[in-house]
C-alpha positions as CSV (number, residue, x, y, z in Angstrom):
1,Q,-166.7,270.2,66.1
2,V,-168.3,268.3,63.3
3,Q,-169.9,265.0,64.2
4,V,-171.4,262.5,61.7
5,V,-173.4,259.5,62.9
6,E,-174.5,256.9,60.5
7,S,-177.2,254.3,61.2
8,G,-179.6,251.9,59.5
9,G,-177.3,249.2,58.3
10,G,-177.8,245.5,58.8
11,L,-178.0,242.1,57.3
12,V,-180.4,241.8,54.3
13,Q,-181.0,239.2,51.7
14,P,-180.2,239.8,48.0
15,G,-183.0,241.8,46.5
16,G,-183.8,243.5,49.8
17,S,-183.8,247.1,50.9
18,L,-182.4,249.3,53.6
19,R,-182.6,253.0,54.5
20,L,-179.5,254.6,55.9
21,S,-179.5,257.8,57.9
22,C,-176.7,260.2,58.6
23,V,-177.2,262.8,61.4
24,T,-174.8,265.6,61.5
25,S,-174.0,268.1,64.3
26,G,-171.7,271.1,64.6
27,I,-172.4,272.3,61.1
28,Y,-175.0,274.1,59.0
29,I,-175.5,271.1,56.7
30,R,-177.4,273.3,54.1
31,I,-174.2,274.9,52.9
32,Y,-172.5,271.6,52.1
33,N,-172.6,269.1,49.3
34,M,-173.1,265.8,51.0
35,G,-172.3,262.2,50.0
36,W,-172.6,258.6,51.0
37,Y,-169.4,256.6,50.6
38,R,-168.7,252.9,51.1
39,Q,-165.7,250.7,51.8
40,A,-165.8,247.0,51.0
41,P,-163.2,244.6,52.6
42,G,-159.9,245.0,50.8
43,K,-161.0,247.9,48.7
44,Q,-160.7,251.7,48.8
45,R,-163.5,253.9,50.0
46,E,-165.6,255.1,47.1
47,L,-168.3,257.8,46.7
48,V,-171.6,256.1,45.7
49,A,-174.0,259.0,45.9
50,S,-173.9,262.8,46.4
51,I,-176.4,265.5,46.8
52,G,-175.5,269.2,46.3
53,R,-176.6,272.1,48.4
54,D,-178.7,273.0,45.4
55,G,-180.3,269.6,45.4
56,S,-178.4,268.2,42.4
57,I,-177.8,264.5,42.6
58,S,-175.3,262.1,41.2
59,Y,-174.6,258.3,41.6
60,T,-171.8,256.0,40.7
61,D,-172.9,253.7,37.9
62,S,-173.1,250.6,39.9
63,V,-176.0,252.0,42.1
64,K,-177.9,254.0,39.6
65,G,-181.6,253.1,39.6
66,R,-181.3,251.2,42.9
67,F,-180.1,253.9,45.4
68,T,-181.7,257.2,46.2
69,I,-180.0,259.9,48.2
70,S,-181.9,262.7,49.9
71,R,-181.4,265.3,52.5
72,D,-183.4,267.1,55.2
73,N,-181.6,270.3,56.1
74,A,-184.0,271.1,58.9
75,K,-183.0,267.8,60.6
76,S,-179.4,268.0,59.6
77,T,-179.8,264.5,58.1
78,V,-178.9,262.8,54.9
79,Y,-180.5,259.6,53.8
80,L,-179.7,256.8,51.4
81,Q,-182.5,254.5,50.3
82,M,-181.1,251.3,48.9
83,S,-183.1,248.7,47.0
84,S,-182.4,245.6,44.9
85,L,-179.3,245.0,47.0
86,N,-176.8,242.5,45.9
87,P,-173.7,240.9,47.6
88,E,-171.4,243.5,45.9
89,D,-173.1,246.2,47.9
90,T,-171.7,244.7,51.1
91,A,-169.5,247.4,52.8
92,I,-169.3,249.8,55.6
93,Y,-171.2,252.9,54.5
94,Y,-170.1,256.4,55.6
95,C,-171.5,259.9,55.2
96,N,-169.4,263.0,54.7
97,R,-169.1,266.1,52.7
98,A,-168.5,265.6,49.0
99,R,-167.6,267.3,45.7
100,D,-165.1,269.8,47.1
101,G,-162.1,267.6,47.8
102,F,-162.4,267.9,51.6
103,T,-163.8,265.6,54.2
104,W,-164.4,265.9,57.9
105,N,-163.2,263.2,60.4
106,W,-164.9,260.0,59.4
107,G,-167.6,258.6,61.6
108,Q,-168.0,254.9,62.6
109,G,-170.0,254.1,59.5
110,T,-172.8,251.5,59.3
111,Q,-172.3,248.0,58.2
112,V,-174.4,246.7,55.3
113,T,-174.2,243.0,54.6
114,V,-176.1,241.4,51.7
115,S,-176.2,237.7,52.0
116,S,-178.6,234.8,51.8
């Protein structure tokens, strides 16, 4: 059974940084395209960054130049380094497969709150 556990969120001031981690189990992560999603209050969940099994990377426009996605297949882990955070980045962040139209059961996510 696939399990995804996100961590690393917290309260940060505008302009600050956070590094999110996503540890997976029950799968060979190397064969999947992976992504970080977020859901802000009252909004739909959106894909903010994805990394292919070939290492290709894409970002939604609002985070380009500020967020960096990476993966460590040996550790079954996907990371999201976030910098220059602003209040619009406040959301619950989730990790899941991406780019193929399928997702596993969603984990608990990790809350990111950007506020002064």
